[in-house]
C-alpha angles and dihedrals in degrees: 000000000000091000091050092053091047091052091047091052091049092049090049093051091045091054090046091053092048091051091045094055095040092053098033112150119245094219131106093032117151111225124180123178117186128171139143098211103066128072104243162175133236119213115182120200112243116254131201090274099040117055096172122076115233128220117199129194110174107334101316114098120212118204115225120216110241089218087070093252121159120256132179137215132196093206113105122219123274129204097261116101134184130158115183122180145139112229121224118181090214095051112069091191090066096056117114098194119035148137128227119202094202129187125193087233089062094057132344089228089078086067091046090053090055091050092051092047092046098244109164129213094026116241126233089214123034132177116214122189123190124188122184099155097086113061090209097048107044095151142152108217127197103215130350115357090216092056109097091205094055116114114250129193124193110240089239090064096050118086116254091238092061093046093050092044088057094044093048096042108117100178123136088247091071115102124198112231098167098107119350108197123187131199136180093283093053091088089066105030108031095090091041091054089060093058110098113200088195087069095055101092134011137155122258118284105192136069089230090067098052109028116084097212095059100030091103092066106107128156094197120096115192116206091220123020128326132105114332124258104259120204118183125215091190122345106288093020122076151098136270135197132194138178108210128352124306088259105038133101135205117319091000101112140010095219126124124176142192125193141186115218127207123175096324096323125099138186124192148161128232130204135166142249105202093204090065087080116055102243144350123210095250113086095005117146124229092260091048091051090053093048115101098186109119093338100115142045089041135136120240116193134195126263092256130016138169124223128186124185138176130191108217112242125247092058147349099271109099130045122180126188151159131228127193136173116242102176122011092195127205116344108257110157123202123261110274117233114194117239106233095178113141088215106114091204092061110142098211133056086198129029110275131252132179103241113187116195113143104350130121127213140196108222133193140168127197109196140170118206115215143149121257117184091343094306118174096219124013139149144167117218151171118206149164116221130168090350096308130107121229139184128181155109134266123192128178123201099354112185118213126160090346092306122119119209145147127235132200122182121173130170116199109200118230117258142155087282103050142358123258111283136189119203116199123184134167122179123197115222132177088066096136138028134257113000091000091057092093104001094091135038130174135178149135124305120198129184115198120194143131110307125216089261090060098250128108111271146150115274090184135015107181145132125271128183143182136210126214099217099187147291102295096185143065124251088256089069093057 
């Protein structure tokens, strides 16, 4: 019995030691790099008497503002290098090898860094990697360190102010790359560990999101539907362009629109491109007439329409507007899809569509801009447009577990015009490098609604995409 207990205790302690070493924390490690061959930087850990870190190139110290402000020095680098620090996993300012997924909305200094490093045009999202652990590879990298095409700058050529800004940055978008250790549980929890609940919800950060006169400014152009691309001429004056309605998806409507904006008000004209819906009745072949894919629950608009909108002052939360048909154009009805629902109370003999010929509509949208997972442009809303009620969420450049993506969710309430519909879209960004990192996003678009058989089904399963055309605003708008 005694031997059994002894063996059990030994096994227990052995397992404890194995777990201890496999999950050992990477913090509180003393790292000293010292060489005389690499241009360098000296960062001294603050003591009880010195609260400000010191950078030294040559023999002239430069004090760094603890508020992360930029400073400059005229002293060029020498060949002496020493980096002394004590790493703490919980203190991002102690990391010696890290990556920052910075957005200009997080801090305007990410734009200043691009200006100093000569990055043109400036990026809305930039990845900065900094490695000080290897004396021979003390580099600042723009993008992925493992990408051979990524731009790299020796630390000696980067201003002290930029280096210290990166070292002292404590944002949740900073990732520790010093020593990535994996264990048996990493397969299941590594991605989860990268999810920061603190990023989930935050208030707006930019003037564009809360001021009615500049709320139209938007650098994102959706291929089908979504908020219009808004290009300012000067602050409250500009133009916008949209393909579809703010709430539509691919092959759902033939509408396109252009507007002129002036101090919160806008006036625009709409027309149609018939090919933006899959098929009209005229000229359809027998097979096309029998096809049900994307041929119902659509919106058909007149040849020429007029739309006027105004964002109520004192904030960007309520937009009211009016739409009227000017010229209905030649009669070209939609393709009729027979309603085969066994439900005897079915309202329609054929599947419904919202056909607009000579009607007029009062429109409105109540919205609340916010930040979800560090998104650059997001809102939740309820709205009435072209006689239909909508509710949903739009998020641009959400960042979750080091992935960047867009999300569109819109619910169109059932009415006498169309059946209830749910639009779900998710676009994957960060496909390329440099400017293309966030300039393009593409992903699936699904419209779910009542099918001809009476059950819930997908009327379209297609691809939608968006372009980020550019930053159409000054830093003062941010």
